[in-house]
N, C-alpha and C positions, 0 to 999 in steps of 0.2 A: 573370244572376239573382242571383249572389253579390254583385256590385257594387251592385245595386239594394237588396238586403236590408241591406247594410252602410250604404248611404246613409240608409235609413229609420231604422236604429238610431241613427245619429249625430244625426239631427234630434230623435229622442225624447230622447236623453241631453242634448242642448243645451237643450231645453225644460224638462227637470227641473232642470237647473242654474240656468237663469234664474228659474224659479219659486222655487227655494230662496233665491236671492239677493234676490229681491223680497220674499219673506216675512220674511227677516232684517232688511231695511231698515225694513219697516213696523213690526216689533216694537220696534226701537230708537227710532223716531220716537214710537211710542205711549208708551214708557217716559219719554222726554224730556218729552213733553207732560204726562204725569201728574205728573212731578217739578216742572215749572215751574208747574203749576196749583195745587199744594198750598202754602198759605200757612204760613209758620213761625209758631208761637205767640209772642205778645208775652210778654216776660219783665219782671216788676216785682219790685223788692226793697224790703223795709221794714227800714230800719236803725235800731234803737232805741238810745238813749244809755245804757240800763241793762238789767238782766236782767228778763225777764218774770216776774211773780209778786210782785215787790217792791211795785209800784204797780198797782192794778187798772185805772188809766187806760190802761196799755199792754196789759193783758190784753184789754180790750174792743176796743182798736184792732186787735190781731192777729186777733181773731174776725171783725171786719168785713172785714179784708184778705183773709182766707182764704175768706170767703163770696163776695167779689167774684171771686176767682180761679176758684172752682168755677162760678159762674153765667156768667162771660164768657169762659171757656176760656183763661184767662191762667195762665202758669207763674209762681207766686209763691214767694218765699223770704223768711223773717223771720230777721234776724240780730241777736242780742243783744250788748250790749257790757258790759264789766266796769268800765271807767273811761274818762275823756276821751281818753286816748291810743289805747286800743283802738277807741273809736268812730271816730276819724279814720281809723285803719287799715282798719276795716271799710267805711267810706264809699269809700275809695280802691279797695278790693278789688272792690266792686260796679261801679265805673267800669271797672276793668281787665277784669272779666268781661263787660263790655258789656251790662249790663241796659238795657232800653229806657226805663225810668223808675225813679228812685230816690226813695223817700219816707222822710222822717224826721220827728221831732217835738220840740217844746218848746224853750224858750230854751237848754237844755243843748246843743242841736245847732247853735246859730247860728254860733259862731265857726268850727267845722270846716267847716260847709256853705259859708260865705262863701268860704273858701279853695279848697275842692274845686270848687265851682261856677264860680269865676272861672278856674280852671285848665282847665275843660272847658266852654267856652261853648256847645258844640253839644249837650250832654247835658241832657235834661230832669230837673228835680228838683221835689219838692214837700215842704213842711214844714207840719206841723199844730200849731196852738195858739201860733203866734208869727208874726212877719213878718220875712222876709228880702227886702229890696228889690233884686232882681237880675233881669236880663232873661230868665234861663233857670230861674227859680224861681217856682212857684205857692205862695203863702202862704195857708193855710186857717185862718181864725180863727172865733171864736164871739162871739155877742152875749150874753155872760154876764149882762149887766144885765137881760135879759128873764127869764132863769131866776130871778135874784135878786129881781126884782119879784114874781114869783109866790110865792116863799118869804116875802118880806116881807108880802105880802097875806095869806098863810096865818097868819103870826104875829099879825097884827092881828085876825084872826077868832078865833084859838084862845085867846089869852091871857086868863087870869082875873084877873091882877093889873095889867094895863095897863102892864107893864114887860117888855120883851124885849131881848135883847142879841145881839151877834155877837163871836166871837173870831176876828180876822183875822190873817193871817200878817204882813204888813208894810204900812206906810203908803206905798205906791207907786202910781203911776197904774193899773196893771192891777187891783190889789185894789179900787180905787174902783168898778170895775164891779160888784163884789159888795156893798160896803158902801152905796154910793149907790143902786144898783138896789133893794136891800132897803129902804132908807129910803123910796123912792118908793112901793113897794108897801104898806108899813106905813101910810104917811100916807093912802093911797087907801081903806083899809078901817077904819082906826082912828086918826084924826088926833090923838086925845088920848093915845095910848100914848107912853110914854117909851122912847127907844131908846139903849141903852148899847153903845159900841164900844170894844174893847180890841185893841191890836196886840202880837203876840208878839215881833216883831223878827226872825223867821226862819221857815223852812218846816218845821223839824224839831225842835221843842222841846215835846214833849207835857207835860213837867212844868210849864213856865211857862204853857202854855195851860190846863192844869187849874187852876192857882192863880188865873188870871184869871177862869175860869168860876165858880169858887167865890165870888170877890168879887162878881161880878154876881148870883149867886144870893142872897148876903147883902144885896144892894141891892134885892131884891124881884123879880128876873126869874124868871119860871116857864118861859120858853123862851129858850135860848141857842144860836144857830146856830154851827156850826163852819165856819170858812173859813181854816184854818191848815195845810192839807196834812197832814203826819204829826202835827202838833200836835193835830189833831182827836181823836186817840186819848185825849189827856188830857181834852178836853172831854167825851168819852163817859164816861170814868171819873167825872168830877165829877157828871154827870147821874145816873149809876147810884147813886152814894153818897148824893146828896141827894134823889133822887126827882123831879128836874125833867126837862124835856124838851129835846131837841136835834135837830140834823139833820146829815147828812153832805154830802159833795161828790163830784161827778163821776160816781160809780156808786152803785147802791143799797146804802147802808150800814145800812139798817134791819134787815137780816138778822143783824147783829152783836148787836143788843139791841132787838127791836121794842117793848119796853115803854117805853124811854126815847128811842131814836133813831127818831123818829116820821115823819120825812121825809128826802128827799135831793134836793138840787139837782143835776140831771143835766147832764153834758156828753157828748154822744153821739159819742165818738171812733170808734165802730164805723160810724156813719152817714157821717161825713165821709170816712173812709178808703175805705169802699165806694164812695161817690160819686166820689172822686178816681180810683180805678181805672176805674170805669164811664166817666167823662168821657174818660179816656185811650184806652180801647178803642173808644169810639164816635165819637172824632174831635172832641169838643167841649172838650177840655182847653185851657185858656188860662193864660198866665202872668199874674202880678200877684196882687193880694189879693182873696180872696172870703171871705165870712163866713156863718155859719149861726146862725139863731135859732129861735124857737118855730115859725115857719112851715115851716122846713125840717127840723124835728125835730133840730136841732143842740143845743138846750138844752131843759130841761124840769124836771119835778118828779114824784116818785113819786106814784102813785095818780091823778095828774091827766093827765099826758101819756104815761105808761107804767105798766103794771100792775106789781105787786110780789108776790113770793112771801110776803111778810110780811103778817100780819093788819093791818087798818087800826086805828090806835089810837083809843080813845074820846076822847082829848084832841083829835084832829083831827075825826073824825066825818064821816059821809057828807054832811051838809048843807054843811059847809065845802068838801069836795071838789067838790060840785056847783057851788058859787059860784065856785070857782077855775077850773073848766072853762069857765064862762061868761066869766071874765076872760081866760083863754087865748084863747078864740075871738075876743074883742073886740080883743086885741092883734094876732092874725093878720089880722083884717079891717081893721086900721088905725083902729078906733074909739077904742082907747086908745093914746096915744103915750107911749113911754117914752124919756126923755132919756138918751143915752149920755154918761156922765160924762167921757169922753175927748174928746168933740167940743165945741168951743167954739161 
């Protein structure tokens, strides 16, 4: 009887031990399955060649970058640089930290990116607002001549003196997309208008830009567009002093002085940065050159392609805005063809 009871107890204990072992194995397998099934977040870095806040071009870019991070569940990090040496160090640091995609921008980043991308051929890079022709780099550009065409068309419709001008940074191929795009738009709406163009010779000389804007005013121009980067601040001063009208570039500059800065030619760095992250997360990211124009909301004009917090100037007027919206629609539809000055 004792032996029989002892045998039964042994069987029960063995069953409990086997059940415990089986339960432990199942738990481990379940944990392993959960761990392997969870996908790690993609990590994308935006490495800027200067500090945010100096140039609104980069502020807007950072906003689009962060918006994409939130919407697509991507871990994003923006890194600012103080000088060219710091920029290259920051670029190399993001490679060392193994970010899945590294984005940068402008011609300021070209030299460093060429070196770092060549040293890391398997790492994806993207650069905005310039072209780096390398097999692991996506170059994102703009059809600035389309935005300039709208601005020129606006100038032709607005001018009361039939004389308008532009203060451009430098007489180089890239700037011709602004000066010649503007010329095409002006001729489309006011072929009799005289077009004055002056080149500052740099991207950061407000004093010289102001002097040139004053000369154009003395020649009879009632609207002088700014296309000289930091130099535009001088153009804005001239407009305020003389009571003439002007426009800004890249972001909405009307807020600085809505009475005189009546339009801004837009370059939507937020859109292209957002779309770059989106393409990478959705698997449609490709190397090579892509560009954005009016159709893709890459370029535009305040009050026409994007709203503004500023009041619409009477010098522009709603009738002009409505005509410009029709021109924008015709460009997008292909009814109006705008020649790219850089294409032969």
